[in-house]
LOGUZA-349533 format. One record per residue (C-alpha): x negated, y negated, z; residue in one letter. Coordinates in nm, 4 decimals. Each point is the difference from the previous one (the first is absolute). Layout:
N
{east X; north Y; up Z; lokol a} $
...
This chain:
464
{east -21.4294; north -8.9369; up 14.2701; lokol m} $
{east 0.2899; north -0.1862; up -0.1563; lokol n} $
{east 0.1633; north -0.2143; up 0.2860; lokol l} $
{east 0.3320; north -0.0012; up -0.1833; lokol l} $
{east 0.0179; north 0.3695; up -0.0443; lokol f} $
{east -0.2493; north 0.2480; up 0.1645; lokol p} $
{east 0.0655; north 0.2693; up -0.2555; lokol y} $
{east -0.2282; north -0.1863; up -0.2374; lokol e} $
{east 0.1109; north 0.1739; up -0.3261; lokol e} $
{east 0.3023; north 0.1969; up 0.1206; lokol k} $
{east 0.3258; north -0.1928; up -0.0584; lokol k} $
{east 0.3520; north 0.0254; up 0.1248; lokol m} $
{east 0.3193; north 0.1459; up -0.1347; lokol k} $
{east 0.3312; north -0.1806; up -0.0162; lokol l} $
{east 0.3367; north 0.1770; up 0.0510; lokol i} $
{east 0.3204; north -0.1885; up -0.0727; lokol l} $
{east 0.3625; north 0.0667; up -0.1066; lokol a} $
{east 0.2188; north -0.2213; up -0.2124; lokol a} $
{east 0.3452; north 0.0025; up -0.1609; lokol d} $
{east 0.0478; north -0.0018; up -0.3766; lokol s} $
{east -0.0621; north -0.3669; up -0.0311; lokol l} $
{east -0.3165; north -0.0057; up 0.2309; lokol g} $
{east 0.1837; north -0.0980; up 0.3075; lokol g} $
{east -0.1725; north 0.1173; up 0.3313; lokol i} $
{east 0.2283; north -0.1384; up 0.2697; lokol a} $
{east 0.3360; north -0.1626; up 0.0682; lokol k} $
{east 0.0484; north -0.2192; up 0.2979; lokol q} $
{east -0.3161; north 0.1312; up 0.1514; lokol g} $
{east 0.1077; north 0.3678; up -0.0318; lokol k} $
{east -0.0617; north 0.2837; up -0.2367; lokol l} $
{east 0.3624; north 0.0578; up -0.1453; lokol p} $
{east -0.0616; north 0.3613; up -0.1239; lokol w} $
{east -0.0495; north 0.1140; up 0.3625; lokol l} $
{east 0.3571; north -0.0735; up 0.0697; lokol e} $
{east 0.1059; north 0.2488; up -0.2796; lokol e} $
{east -0.2310; north 0.2706; up 0.1188; lokol k} $
{east -0.1685; north 0.0325; up -0.3424; lokol v} $
{east -0.3378; north -0.1278; up 0.1032; lokol s} $
{east -0.3420; north 0.1454; up -0.0817; lokol d} $
{east -0.1066; north 0.0249; up 0.3603; lokol l} $
{east -0.1137; north 0.3652; up -0.0412; lokol v} $
{east -0.2446; north -0.1155; up -0.2800; lokol h} $
{east -0.1065; north -0.2917; up 0.2188; lokol f} $
{east -0.0737; north 0.2247; up 0.2916; lokol a} $
{east -0.2007; north 0.2512; up -0.1988; lokol e} $
{east -0.2198; north -0.2639; up -0.1604; lokol k} $
{east -0.0761; north -0.2022; up 0.3086; lokol t} $
{east -0.0470; north 0.2779; up 0.2600; lokol r} $
{east -0.3371; north -0.0119; up 0.1925; lokol n} $
{east -0.0738; north -0.3401; up -0.1523; lokol s} $
{east -0.0367; north -0.3664; up 0.0866; lokol y} $
{east 0.3186; north -0.1821; up -0.0863; lokol v} $
{east -0.0384; north -0.3604; up -0.0640; lokol l} $
{east 0.3163; north -0.2092; up 0.0194; lokol t} $
{east 0.1160; north -0.3612; up 0.0204; lokol g} $
{east 0.1775; north -0.1081; up 0.3299; lokol r} $
{east 0.3549; north -0.0183; up -0.1468; lokol k} $
{east -0.0381; north 0.3358; up -0.1730; lokol t} $
{east -0.1232; north 0.1523; up 0.3275; lokol a} $
{east 0.3301; north -0.1011; up 0.1801; lokol l} $
{east 0.2021; north 0.2151; up -0.2572; lokol t} $
{east -0.2076; north 0.3105; up 0.0212; lokol l} $
{east 0.1246; north 0.3275; up 0.1615; lokol p} $
{east -0.2205; north 0.1951; up 0.2408; lokol s} $
{east -0.3160; north 0.1065; up -0.1973; lokol l} $
{east -0.2036; north 0.2398; up 0.2240; lokol p} $
{east -0.3295; north 0.1348; up -0.1371; lokol g} $
{east -0.0919; north -0.3436; up -0.1479; lokol r} $
{east -0.1944; north -0.2975; up 0.1317; lokol e} $
{east 0.2204; north -0.3046; up -0.0633; lokol i} $
{east -0.2032; north -0.3193; up -0.0525; lokol i} $
{east 0.2170; north -0.3203; up -0.0148; lokol v} $
{east -0.1262; north -0.2977; up -0.1945; lokol v} $
{east 0.1168; north -0.3290; up 0.1552; lokol s} $
{east -0.1173; north -0.3587; up 0.0623; lokol s} $
{east -0.1551; north 0.1426; up 0.3269; lokol q} $
{east -0.1621; north 0.2792; up -0.1948; lokol q} $
{east -0.0832; north -0.1067; up -0.3488; lokol p} $
{east -0.0891; north 0.2537; up -0.2575; lokol i} $
{east -0.3807; north -0.0310; up 0.0538; lokol e} $
{east 0.0420; north 0.0986; up 0.3614; lokol l} $
{east 0.2635; north 0.2688; up -0.0752; lokol a} $
{east -0.2204; north 0.1796; up -0.2602; lokol l} $
{east -0.2961; north 0.0275; up 0.2400; lokol r} $
{east 0.2025; north 0.2290; up 0.2056; lokol k} $
{east -0.0023; north 0.2593; up -0.2811; lokol c} $
{east -0.3217; north 0.1400; up 0.1079; lokol s} $
{east 0.0501; north 0.3734; up -0.0716; lokol d} $
{east -0.1126; north 0.0498; up -0.3486; lokol l} $
{east 0.1686; north 0.3304; up -0.0357; lokol s} $
{east 0.3470; north -0.1645; up 0.0203; lokol k} $
{east 0.1832; north -0.1630; up -0.2728; lokol t} $
{east 0.1279; north -0.3528; up 0.0516; lokol v} $
{east 0.3513; north -0.0551; up -0.1245; lokol w} $
{east 0.1684; north -0.3389; up -0.0342; lokol c} $
{east 0.3725; north 0.0270; up 0.0289; lokol i} $
{east 0.0919; north -0.3724; up -0.0413; lokol g} $
{east 0.1530; north -0.2429; up 0.0335; lokol g} $
{east -0.0160; north -0.1973; up -0.3133; lokol k} $
{east -0.2530; north -0.2752; up 0.1151; lokol e} $
{east -0.2459; north 0.2675; up 0.1311; lokol l} $
{east 0.0263; north 0.2131; up -0.3105; lokol a} $
{east -0.0410; north -0.3073; up -0.2223; lokol s} $
{east -0.3082; north -0.1064; up 0.1852; lokol s} $
{east -0.1606; north 0.3468; up -0.0197; lokol l} $
{east 0.0782; north 0.0306; up -0.3704; lokol l} $
{east -0.1543; north -0.3396; up -0.0803; lokol k} $
{east -0.3096; north 0.0820; up 0.1954; lokol k} $
{east -0.0114; north 0.3237; up -0.2055; lokol e} $
{east -0.0192; north 0.2110; up 0.3155; lokol l} $
{east 0.2707; north 0.2419; up -0.1289; lokol i} $
{east -0.1246; north 0.2949; up -0.1981; lokol e} $
{east 0.3357; north 0.1931; up -0.0400; lokol e} $
{east 0.3661; north -0.0785; up 0.0454; lokol v} $
{east 0.2791; north 0.2357; up 0.0624; lokol w} $
{east 0.3275; north -0.1647; up -0.1036; lokol l} $
{east 0.3464; north 0.1511; up 0.0637; lokol t} $
{east 0.2630; north -0.1586; up -0.2378; lokol v} $
{east 0.3586; north 0.0626; up 0.0753; lokol f} $
{east 0.2519; north 0.0374; up -0.2882; lokol h} $
{east 0.2295; north -0.2717; up 0.1126; lokol k} $
{east -0.0106; north -0.3687; up 0.1073; lokol s} $
{east 0.0633; north -0.0809; up 0.3684; lokol y} $
{east 0.0238; north -0.3742; up -0.0709; lokol q} $
{east -0.3152; north -0.0642; up 0.1939; lokol c} $
{east -0.1311; north -0.3418; up 0.0904; lokol d} $
{east -0.3699; north 0.0875; up 0.0234; lokol l} $
{east -0.1857; north 0.1452; up -0.2898; lokol f} $
{east -0.3336; north 0.1748; up -0.0852; lokol l} $
{east -0.3243; north -0.1864; up -0.0553; lokol p} $
{east 0.0020; north -0.1467; up -0.3468; lokol e} $
{east -0.2633; north 0.2512; up -0.1437; lokol e} $
{east 0.2209; north 0.2856; up 0.1139; lokol l} $
{east 0.3188; north -0.1666; up -0.1457; lokol m} $
{east -0.1772; north 0.0386; up -0.3434; lokol n} $
{east -0.0079; north 0.3793; up 0.0692; lokol v} $
{east 0.3764; north 0.0222; up 0.0805; lokol v} $
{east 0.0725; north -0.2050; up -0.3182; lokol a} $
{east -0.1887; north 0.2503; up -0.2147; lokol a} $
{east 0.1710; north 0.2915; up 0.1798; lokol l} $
{east 0.3482; north -0.1597; up -0.0749; lokol n} $
{east -0.0854; north -0.1125; up -0.3647; lokol a} $
{east 0.2614; north 0.0499; up -0.2652; lokol s} $
{east -0.0782; north 0.2204; up -0.2929; lokol e} $
{east 0.0448; north -0.3050; up -0.2259; lokol q} $
{east -0.2816; north -0.1888; up 0.1702; lokol e} $
{east -0.2920; north 0.0308; up -0.2282; lokol m} $
{east -0.2597; north -0.1547; up 0.2429; lokol k} $
{east -0.2907; north 0.0710; up 0.2321; lokol i} $
{east 0.0633; north -0.0979; up 0.3597; lokol f} $
{east -0.2917; north -0.1716; up 0.1720; lokol p} $
{east -0.1187; north 0.2013; up 0.2966; lokol s} $
{east -0.3061; north 0.0785; up 0.2058; lokol k} $
{east 0.1431; north 0.3375; up 0.0781; lokol w} $
{east 0.0625; north 0.3251; up -0.1865; lokol g} $
{east 0.2837; north 0.2268; up 0.1113; lokol t} $
{east 0.0342; north 0.3723; up 0.0564; lokol q} $
{east 0.3502; north 0.1340; up 0.0653; lokol l} $
{east -0.0492; north 0.2366; up 0.3013; lokol v} $
{east 0.3494; north 0.0920; up 0.0993; lokol k} $
{east 0.3536; north -0.0436; up -0.1186; lokol q} $
{east 0.3176; north 0.0284; up 0.2194; lokol t} $
{east 0.3612; north -0.0866; up -0.0270; lokol e} $
{east -0.0486; north -0.3289; up 0.1753; lokol h} $
{east -0.3562; north -0.1130; up -0.0759; lokol y} $
{east -0.3261; north 0.0646; up -0.1839; lokol n} $
{east -0.3437; north -0.0154; up 0.1578; lokol i} $
{east -0.2919; north -0.1302; up -0.2000; lokol h} $
{east -0.3761; north -0.0050; up 0.0631; lokol r} $
{east -0.1707; north -0.3066; up -0.1238; lokol l} $
{east -0.3698; north -0.0237; up -0.0812; lokol t} $
{east -0.1952; north -0.2678; up -0.1792; lokol p} $
{east 0.1097; north -0.0379; up -0.3707; lokol i} $
{east -0.2001; north 0.1821; up -0.2613; lokol n} $
{east -0.1384; north -0.2922; up -0.1955; lokol e} $
{east -0.1236; north 0.2345; up -0.2914; lokol d} $
{east 0.3504; north 0.1443; up -0.0398; lokol a} $
{east 0.1549; north -0.3433; up 0.0317; lokol r} $
{east -0.2170; north -0.1154; up -0.3028; lokol k} $
{east 0.1381; north 0.2928; up -0.2041; lokol y} $
{east 0.3596; north -0.1186; up 0.0815; lokol q} $
{east -0.0902; north -0.3538; up -0.0913; lokol e} $
{east -0.1411; north 0.1272; up -0.3350; lokol l} $
{east 0.3254; north 0.2070; up -0.0557; lokol m} $
{east 0.2185; north -0.3052; up 0.0694; lokol l} $
{east -0.2191; north -0.1993; up -0.2350; lokol k} $
{east 0.0557; north 0.2542; up -0.2815; lokol v} $
{east 0.3717; north 0.0042; up 0.0694; lokol f} $
{east 0.0379; north -0.3821; up 0.0087; lokol s} $
{east -0.2624; north -0.1166; up -0.2557; lokol q} $
{east -0.0403; north 0.3048; up -0.2306; lokol g} $
{east 0.0651; north -0.0304; up -0.3708; lokol l} $
{east 0.2589; north 0.2387; up -0.1593; lokol q} $
{east -0.1696; north 0.2476; up -0.2230; lokol k} $
{east 0.0872; north 0.2879; up -0.2280; lokol e} $
{east -0.2211; north 0.3134; up 0.0092; lokol n} $
{east -0.0364; north 0.3615; up -0.1112; lokol r} $
{east 0.2685; north 0.1298; up 0.2490; lokol t} $
{east 0.2767; north -0.2137; up -0.1473; lokol g} $
{east 0.0706; north -0.1346; up 0.3558; lokol v} $
{east -0.0735; north -0.3700; up 0.0550; lokol t} $
{east -0.2532; north -0.1056; up 0.2599; lokol t} $
{east -0.0880; north -0.3224; up 0.1863; lokol l} $
{east -0.3699; north -0.0184; up -0.0471; lokol s} $
{east -0.3031; north -0.2140; up 0.1110; lokol l} $
{east -0.3608; north 0.0219; up -0.1190; lokol f} $
{east -0.3365; north -0.0304; up 0.1894; lokol g} $
{east 0.0908; north 0.0304; up 0.3673; lokol e} $
{east -0.2336; north 0.1363; up 0.2661; lokol q} $
{east 0.0252; north 0.1389; up 0.3599; lokol l} $
{east -0.2558; north 0.1187; up 0.2562; lokol s} $
{east 0.0347; north 0.2409; up 0.2792; lokol f} $
{east -0.2304; north 0.0645; up 0.3069; lokol c} $
{east -0.1094; north 0.3702; up 0.0271; lokol l} $
{east -0.2278; north -0.0290; up 0.3041; lokol e} $
{east 0.0572; north 0.2380; up 0.2823; lokol g} $
{east 0.1355; north 0.2474; up -0.2579; lokol w} $
{east 0.3194; north -0.2085; up -0.0211; lokol r} $
{east 0.2024; north 0.1457; up -0.2968; lokol l} $
{east 0.2326; north -0.2396; up -0.1890; lokol p} $
{east 0.2909; north 0.2367; up 0.0040; lokol l} $
{east 0.3308; north -0.1725; up -0.0242; lokol s} $
{east 0.1622; north -0.0876; up 0.3224; lokol t} $
{east 0.2740; north -0.1939; up -0.1811; lokol l} $
{east 0.1587; north 0.3476; up -0.0725; lokol r} $
{east -0.1026; north 0.3581; up 0.0756; lokol k} $
{east -0.2599; north 0.1143; up -0.2528; lokol a} $
{east -0.0487; north 0.3531; up -0.1432; lokol f} $
{east -0.3444; north 0.0336; up 0.1470; lokol f} $
{east -0.0420; north 0.3690; up -0.0895; lokol r} $
{east 0.0861; north -0.0875; up -0.3660; lokol g} $
{east -0.2614; north -0.2778; up -0.0083; lokol i} $
{east -0.2692; north 0.2349; up 0.1278; lokol v} $
{east 0.0871; north 0.3000; up -0.2246; lokol e} $
{east 0.0148; north -0.2252; up -0.3050; lokol e} $
{east -0.3441; north -0.1480; up 0.0717; lokol l} $
{east -0.1560; north 0.3340; up 0.0697; lokol l} $
{east 0.1633; north 0.1248; up -0.3166; lokol w} $
{east -0.1775; north -0.2878; up -0.1944; lokol f} $
{east -0.3289; north 0.0632; up 0.1824; lokol c} $
{east 0.0060; north 0.3699; up -0.0986; lokol a} $
{east 0.0517; north -0.0886; up -0.3792; lokol g} $
{east 0.3456; north 0.1559; up -0.0185; lokol h} $
{east 0.2644; north -0.1097; up -0.2495; lokol t} $
{east 0.2779; north 0.2480; up 0.0497; lokol s} $
{east 0.3006; north -0.1457; up 0.1840; lokol s} $
{east 0.1030; north 0.3538; up 0.0832; lokol k} $
{east -0.2853; north 0.0161; up 0.2509; lokol l} $
{east 0.1531; north -0.2966; up 0.1848; lokol l} $
{east 0.3634; north 0.1280; up -0.0351; lokol e} $
{east -0.1061; north 0.3234; up 0.1740; lokol e} $
{east -0.0801; north -0.2258; up 0.2901; lokol k} $
{east 0.3291; north -0.1807; up -0.0192; lokol k} $
{east -0.1624; north -0.3139; up -0.1455; lokol v} $
{east 0.2127; north -0.0865; up -0.2970; lokol m} $
{east -0.1347; north -0.3435; up -0.0942; lokol i} $
{east -0.1475; north 0.1149; up -0.3471; lokol w} $
{east 0.2954; north 0.2236; up -0.0804; lokol k} $
{east 0.2160; north -0.2381; up -0.2016; lokol d} $
{east -0.3041; north -0.1101; up -0.2083; lokol n} $
{east -0.0879; north 0.3563; up -0.0983; lokol s} $
{east 0.3396; north 0.1582; up -0.0914; lokol t} $
{east 0.0218; north 0.1584; up -0.3477; lokol q} $
{east 0.2413; north -0.2736; up -0.1046; lokol t} $
{east -0.2319; north -0.2828; up 0.1113; lokol f} $
{east -0.3070; north 0.1688; up -0.1573; lokol l} $
{east 0.1729; north 0.0570; up -0.3286; lokol q} $
{east 0.1318; north -0.3687; up -0.0044; lokol k} $
{east -0.3600; north -0.1089; up 0.0568; lokol s} $
{east -0.1184; north 0.2094; up -0.2909; lokol g} $
{east -0.2207; north 0.2367; up 0.2222; lokol l} $
{east -0.0372; north 0.3658; up -0.0853; lokol p} $
{east -0.0338; north 0.1194; up 0.3570; lokol y} $
{east 0.2065; north 0.2529; up 0.2085; lokol q} $
{east 0.2206; north -0.1372; up 0.2762; lokol e} $
{east -0.1973; north -0.1214; up 0.2923; lokol g} $
{east -0.3203; north -0.0902; up -0.2095; lokol d} $
{east -0.0756; north -0.3707; up 0.0586; lokol c} $
{east -0.2713; north -0.0153; up -0.2452; lokol g} $
{east -0.3617; north -0.1552; up 0.0806; lokol p} $
{east 0.1281; north -0.2413; up 0.2713; lokol i} $
{east -0.1834; north -0.1157; up 0.3146; lokol y} $
{east -0.1387; north 0.3235; up 0.1335; lokol g} $
{east -0.1324; north 0.1081; up -0.3370; lokol f} $
{east -0.1725; north -0.3379; up -0.0560; lokol q} $
{east -0.1462; north -0.0075; up 0.3615; lokol w} $
{east -0.1351; north 0.3571; up -0.0178; lokol a} $
{east -0.0667; north 0.0708; up -0.3720; lokol h} $
{east -0.0403; north -0.3396; up -0.1787; lokol w} $
{east -0.1087; north 0.0680; up -0.3539; lokol g} $
{east 0.1222; north 0.3662; up -0.0208; lokol a} $
{east 0.2468; north 0.0903; up -0.2839; lokol e} $
{east 0.3394; north 0.0542; up 0.1550; lokol y} $
{east 0.1937; north 0.3069; up -0.0993; lokol q} $
{east 0.2634; north 0.0967; up 0.2658; lokol t} $
{east 0.0482; north -0.0151; up 0.3717; lokol c} $
{east -0.0822; north 0.3634; up 0.0297; lokol l} $
{east -0.3510; north -0.0189; up -0.1756; lokol t} $
{east -0.3126; north 0.0529; up 0.2077; lokol d} $
{east -0.2097; north -0.3211; up -0.0295; lokol y} $
{east -0.2761; north 0.1021; up 0.2389; lokol s} $
{east -0.3261; north -0.1713; up -0.0841; lokol g} $
{east 0.1627; north -0.2122; up -0.2771; lokol q} $
{east -0.0112; north -0.3760; up 0.0025; lokol g} $
{east -0.1098; north -0.2397; up 0.2667; lokol i} $
{east 0.1301; north 0.0337; up 0.3529; lokol n} $
{east 0.0165; north -0.3702; up 0.0950; lokol q} $
{east 0.0697; north 0.0556; up 0.3656; lokol l} $
{east -0.3011; north 0.2216; up 0.0467; lokol e} $
{east -0.2061; north -0.2701; up -0.1744; lokol w} $
{east 0.1352; north -0.2755; up 0.2236; lokol i} $
{east -0.0738; north 0.2114; up 0.3238; lokol i} $
{east -0.3564; north 0.0535; up -0.1195; lokol q} $
{east -0.0492; north -0.3676; up -0.0899; lokol e} $
{east 0.1373; north -0.1220; up 0.3375; lokol i} $
{east -0.2495; north 0.2343; up 0.1774; lokol q} $
{east -0.2991; north -0.0735; up -0.2233; lokol k} $
{east 0.0626; north -0.3590; up -0.1262; lokol n} $
{east 0.2541; north -0.1576; up 0.2446; lokol p} $
{east -0.0664; north -0.3582; up -0.1294; lokol t} $
{east 0.1162; north 0.0904; up -0.3564; lokol s} $
{east 0.2705; north -0.2132; up -0.1644; lokol r} $
{east 0.0858; north 0.2778; up -0.2457; lokol r} $
{east 0.2011; north 0.2160; up 0.2348; lokol l} $
{east 0.2887; north 0.0194; up -0.2408; lokol i} $
{east 0.2765; north 0.2664; up -0.0289; lokol l} $
{east 0.1946; north -0.0414; up -0.3175; lokol s} $
{east 0.3093; north 0.1954; up -0.1355; lokol a} $
{east 0.0368; north -0.2270; up -0.3161; lokol w} $
{east -0.1440; north 0.2257; up -0.2646; lokol n} $
{east 0.1289; north -0.1675; up -0.3242; lokol v} $
{east -0.0601; north 0.3193; up -0.2031; lokol g} $
{east 0.2225; north 0.1961; up 0.2277; lokol d} $
{east 0.2872; north -0.2413; up 0.0554; lokol l} $
{east 0.2245; north 0.1433; up -0.2828; lokol a} $
{east -0.0377; north 0.3547; up 0.1705; lokol k} $
{east 0.1193; north -0.1081; up 0.3310; lokol m} $
{east 0.3519; north 0.0305; up 0.1365; lokol a} $
{east -0.0471; north -0.3401; up 0.1478; lokol l} $
{east -0.2984; north -0.2276; up -0.0422; lokol p} $
{east -0.1635; north -0.0897; up 0.3281; lokol p} $
{east 0.1532; north -0.2785; up 0.2122; lokol c} $
{east -0.2781; north -0.0127; up 0.2546; lokol h} $
{east -0.2605; north -0.0306; up -0.2621; lokol v} $
{east -0.3293; north -0.0742; up 0.1696; lokol l} $
{east -0.1568; north 0.0046; up 0.3522; lokol y} $
{east -0.3283; north -0.1864; up 0.0901; lokol q} $
{east -0.1623; north 0.0998; up 0.3235; lokol f} $
{east -0.2692; north -0.1977; up 0.1829; lokol i} $
{east -0.2170; north 0.0709; up 0.3077; lokol v} $
{east -0.0824; north -0.2889; up 0.2424; lokol e} $
{east -0.2273; north 0.0223; up 0.2929; lokol e} $
{east 0.1672; north -0.1953; up 0.2963; lokol i} $
{east -0.1354; north 0.0009; up 0.3499; lokol d} $
{east -0.2118; north 0.3088; up -0.0855; lokol g} $
{east 0.2977; north 0.1952; up -0.1368; lokol r} $
{east 0.0600; north 0.1076; up -0.3577; lokol k} $
{east 0.3496; north -0.1184; up -0.0932; lokol m} $
{east 0.1846; north 0.1246; up -0.3180; lokol l} $
{east 0.2622; north -0.2149; up -0.1752; lokol s} $
{east 0.2040; north 0.0552; up -0.3073; lokol c} $
{east 0.1379; north -0.2307; up -0.2767; lokol h} $
{east 0.2806; north 0.1581; up -0.1878; lokol l} $
{east 0.1250; north -0.1369; up -0.3328; lokol y} $
{east 0.3553; north 0.1012; up -0.0786; lokol q} $
{east 0.1162; north -0.0860; up -0.3500; lokol r} $
{east 0.3762; north 0.0657; up 0.0854; lokol s} $
{east 0.1682; north 0.0284; up 0.3424; lokol s} $
{east 0.3680; north 0.0814; up 0.0770; lokol d} $
{east -0.0107; north -0.1962; up 0.3346; lokol t} $
{east 0.3104; north 0.1496; up 0.1419; lokol i} $
{east -0.0654; north 0.3609; up -0.0807; lokol l} $
{east -0.3762; north 0.0681; up -0.0280; lokol a} $
{east -0.1913; north -0.3050; up 0.1147; lokol g} $
{east -0.0426; north 0.1018; up 0.3622; lokol e} $
{east -0.0635; north 0.3571; up -0.0989; lokol w} $
{east -0.2922; north -0.1049; up -0.2110; lokol n} $
{east -0.1379; north -0.2161; up 0.2733; lokol i} $
{east -0.0001; north 0.2830; up 0.2461; lokol a} $
{east -0.1471; north 0.2345; up -0.2573; lokol s} $
{east -0.2888; north -0.2379; up -0.0968; lokol a} $
{east -0.0690; north -0.0463; up 0.3707; lokol s} $
{east 0.0036; north 0.3676; up 0.0621; lokol l} $
{east -0.2589; north 0.0487; up -0.2908; lokol l} $
{east -0.2104; north -0.2663; up 0.1550; lokol t} $
{east 0.0261; north 0.1876; up 0.3370; lokol f} $
{east -0.1049; north 0.3349; up -0.1634; lokol l} $
{east -0.3111; north -0.1629; up -0.1685; lokol l} $
{east -0.0995; north -0.1800; up 0.3226; lokol a} $
{east 0.0289; north 0.3126; up 0.2036; lokol k} $
{east -0.2095; north 0.2142; up -0.2308; lokol i} $
{east -0.2684; north -0.2657; up -0.0469; lokol t} $
{east -0.0371; north -0.1046; up 0.3576; lokol g} $
{east 0.1607; north -0.3335; up -0.0419; lokol c} $
{east 0.2839; north -0.1841; up 0.1838; lokol l} $
{east 0.3000; north -0.1433; up -0.1835; lokol p} $
{east 0.0246; north -0.3781; up -0.0251; lokol r} $
{east 0.2668; north -0.1266; up -0.2428; lokol k} $
{east 0.2096; north 0.0613; up -0.3084; lokol l} $
{east 0.0594; north -0.2741; up -0.2564; lokol v} $
{east 0.2726; north 0.0653; up -0.2534; lokol v} $
{east 0.0270; north -0.2165; up -0.3185; lokol s} $
{east 0.3129; north 0.0413; up -0.2091; lokol y} $
{east 0.0519; north -0.0473; up -0.3721; lokol g} $
{east 0.3885; north 0.0224; up -0.0524; lokol d} $
{east 0.1669; north 0.0390; up 0.3360; lokol i} $
{east 0.3802; north 0.0360; up -0.0261; lokol h} $
{east 0.3382; north 0.0936; up 0.1436; lokol i} $
{east 0.2491; north 0.1852; up -0.2121; lokol y} $
{east 0.3494; north -0.1395; up -0.0385; lokol a} $
{east 0.1657; north 0.3300; up 0.1069; lokol i} $
{east -0.1373; north -0.0301; up 0.3445; lokol h} $
{east 0.2783; north -0.1098; up 0.2203; lokol k} $
{east -0.0181; north -0.3517; up 0.1380; lokol k} $
{east 0.1293; north 0.0965; up 0.3430; lokol e} $
{east -0.2774; north 0.2548; up 0.0472; lokol l} $
{east -0.2628; north -0.2479; up -0.1033; lokol i} $
{east 0.1466; north -0.2495; up 0.2425; lokol a} $
{east -0.0171; north 0.2592; up 0.2759; lokol k} $
{east -0.3677; north 0.0596; up -0.0931; lokol y} $
{east -0.0809; north -0.3673; up 0.0227; lokol l} $
{east 0.1790; north -0.0552; up 0.3269; lokol q} $
{east -0.1818; north 0.2577; up 0.1927; lokol r} $
{east -0.2681; north -0.0831; up 0.2439; lokol l} $
{east -0.2904; north 0.2414; up -0.0519; lokol p} $
{east -0.2224; north 0.1276; up 0.2751; lokol v} $
{east -0.3677; north 0.0884; up -0.0416; lokol d} $
{east -0.1135; north 0.2820; up -0.2236; lokol y} $
{east -0.0940; north 0.3418; up 0.1473; lokol p} $
{east -0.3480; north 0.1430; up 0.0503; lokol r} $
{east -0.1287; north 0.3134; up -0.1772; lokol l} $
{east -0.2564; north 0.2372; up 0.1260; lokol s} $
{east -0.1440; north 0.3122; up -0.1797; lokol f} $
{east -0.3248; north 0.1921; up -0.0021; lokol p} $
{east -0.3141; north -0.0484; up -0.1995; lokol q} $
{east -0.0377; north 0.2516; up -0.2753; lokol k} $
{east -0.2613; north 0.0551; up -0.2675; lokol e} $
{east 0.2146; north -0.0438; up -0.3123; lokol k} $
{east 0.3157; north -0.2015; up -0.0689; lokol i} $
{east 0.1585; north 0.3123; up -0.1395; lokol t} $
{east -0.0389; north 0.1791; up 0.3331; lokol d} $
{east 0.2820; north -0.1958; up 0.1616; lokol y} $
{east 0.3520; north 0.1175; up 0.0387; lokol t} $
{east 0.3114; north -0.1846; up 0.1409; lokol f} $
{east -0.0425; north 0.1770; up 0.3329; lokol q} $
{east -0.3275; north -0.1782; up 0.0634; lokol d} $
{east 0.1676; north -0.3431; up 0.0374; lokol f} $
{east 0.1399; north -0.1258; up 0.3290; lokol l} $
{east 0.2182; north -0.3145; up -0.0141; lokol l} $
{east 0.0499; north -0.1819; up 0.3242; lokol t} $
{east 0.2004; north -0.3087; up 0.1253; lokol d} $
{east 0.2303; north 0.0154; up -0.3118; lokol y} $
{east 0.3262; north -0.1850; up 0.0834; lokol y} $
{east 0.1689; north -0.0802; up -0.3350; lokol p} $
{east 0.3493; north -0.1471; up -0.0616; lokol h} $
{east 0.2500; north 0.2492; up -0.1311; lokol p} $
{east -0.0341; north 0.1246; up -0.3575; lokol e} $
{east 0.1499; north -0.1910; up -0.2921; lokol l} $
{east 0.0848; north 0.1940; up -0.3211; lokol q} $
{east -0.0809; north -0.1585; up -0.3357; lokol f} $
{east 0.0364; north 0.1851; up -0.3288; lokol s} $
{east -0.2967; north 0.0429; up -0.2443; lokol m} $
{east 0.0149; north -0.1421; up -0.3480; lokol v} $
{east -0.1432; north 0.2608; up -0.2542; lokol v} $
């Protein structure tokens, strides 16, 4: 047993309150208590029937706390002895301060979660949060003009907003999402100005790469802003079924292909299709490679090569193959497409690790609008990897994304990009769904997303 902390793997939670500048006390008191605007109801709800660990000075400021076992850390009872009293494994251990105790537990990495109340005003405090939590307050207070990423070990989830304060839940920072922010900042600060087919200037970089852990069915669905998960699922299933009519998506209130399949857009592109016909794009190439495209209403049953079916068979029969390739870049069909493919090629590989078959995907994306579509494509590729893993009896391992031209359009507002960069992302959600025989057997209702705590949505316009 761990002599410092008998829970072995179970860690503590920290609950604190601070003013707008990170102040936690003034002359040894909590100044917001005097104005009767405190968060004591929240505090009481969280710590009820728990162990409450506190420093000696903080203990002197506490009101009566029935239903909790108060454990005071002092020179007579150092933290090692205090923690040994937390013997009931069914109870949560809450640290409520003060600063020295909180700092010590944070440095020892014994805190798994922080609940932080931040008041909207300054109380001119003389004692402040531990340094790593001051970084969180700085990010929360950032100006829209600050184009920077704030260093932090913690991601934030806004749980409650009131007239006087906000309550945030802090969990360990999502390092994969943080790398995406860093790449976005790199594009914005180092990208070269380029003209392109849209007539809207971009800032662009070439040849970047990111990697995402998929283990435990961890889905890289943006927590930097709320994602349209249903849209991601419906589009991918639309691809897998070989469909090319945007009307099928529009009937499900998924409008992402509508602007690129209007009659005006199609005529401008020199395409003879009826409105809603996207031409031989992803789905057609995935399910009917080599068939002659006519219209989105044509029945292509039995025509061409179904690449997904072939990949599934190969994973089952020849899992060590290095030829598990899914390609949408059919040169002979590019001129017939409403848009040539951006996510061009997927390579899958099966690795046996500790007796388990693990499936990974390497996506090559020739062009990526990092603000609007980048995270959508990451989630979609991860979901495709999940589907193939589930059908073939594998477990998902990782997604690697290699970018050709990755860019930011000049029309995207700087203050929204700044807000995107300043946010502190929490971990990605988990996805569960049943095993089915065919990839085309799935519907959106089969997928259950859990532990998804994104930042609020940010609206960016699409460049057509």
